[in-house]
C-alpha positions, 0 to 999 in steps of 0.5 A: 217064769212060765208059771208067772205068765200062765198064772197071769193068763189064768187071772185074765181069762177068769176075770174076763169070763166073769166080768164080760162073759155071756154065760155069767150075764144072768148071775150078774143081773141077779146079784145086781137085782138083789143089791138094789132091794131093801133086804138086810144083806143088800149092801153085800150084794151091791158090793159084789155087783159092783165088783163083778162089773169091773175087770180090775176090781174083780182081778184083785179079789181073784188074785187073793183067791188064786194066791191062796188056793192055786199058786202064789207067784209073789211068794215064789219069786220074792220069798215074802211071807204068805200073808203079805204075798197074797195081798201082792198077788191080788195087785198082780192079778188086777194089773195083769187082767187090766193090762191084757184087757187094755191090749186086747181092746186096743186091737179091737178098736184099731183093727183094719176095716176092709169094708170101706176100701176105695176101689 
């Protein structure tokens, strides 16, 4: 169970840094710029650009990668075939990244504001 929770936090953290992190802002803009040209492979770059702007979209592909390269929680927990588990790893990663992100955004919107206190 600990491995599953750590895997989901890893998926969220990686997706959050790539989609929202300032360190990848230049990379995201470069991919976007190439995707909006008339180069032969611009469609691929347009797809990648759209994927790295959405935490759920990036989470799916990240889950595929993590399931293959790092650890497949679906295979370990359910014992299904690796090829099938990698697909569900992508879904699990996307859902975990979205859920954790939604919880964090909720707290950011609903945090107490001490600047407007009536005295």
